[in-house]
C-alpha positions as CSV (number, residue, x, y, z in Angstrom):
1,M,-13.4,20.3,-2.1
2,L,-13.5,20.7,1.5
3,I,-11.8,17.9,2.3
4,G,-9.4,17.6,-0.8
5,G,-7.2,20.7,0.8
6,G,-7.1,19.4,4.8
7,F,-6.0,16.4,3.2
8,F,-3.2,18.0,0.8
9,A,-1.9,20.1,4.6
10,L,-1.9,17.2,6.3
11,L,0.2,15.5,2.9
12,L,2.4,18.7,2.4
13,A,2.7,18.6,6.5
14,G,3.3,14.6,6.3
15,L,6.4,16.0,3.6
16,L,7.4,19.0,5.5
17,L,8.3,15.9,8.6
18,W,9.7,13.6,6.2
19,W,12.1,15.6,4.9
20,R,13.0,16.9,9.1
21,E,12.4,13.8,10.8
22,G,12.6,11.0,8.7
23,D,10.4,7.8,7.3
24,R,9.9,6.7,10.0
25,L,7.3,9.7,11.7
26,F,6.2,10.6,7.9
27,T,4.9,6.5,7.8
28,D,2.9,7.5,11.1
29,G,1.9,10.6,10.3
30,L,-0.1,9.5,7.1
31,I,-1.2,6.2,8.6
32,A,-2.5,9.0,11.0
33,A,-4.5,11.5,8.1
34,I,-5.4,7.8,6.5
35,V,-7.6,6.8,10.4
36,A,-8.7,10.5,10.7
37,C,-10.5,10.6,7.1
38,F,-12.8,8.1,8.3
């Protein structure tokens, strides 16, 4: 449950970055989040 909450927080932060900065940073953040999960 904690991991799910953390993933949701990262996803929300990623969406905020995408909205403010563009899909390039969102993609980089998403890849970093996926790597961090492993």
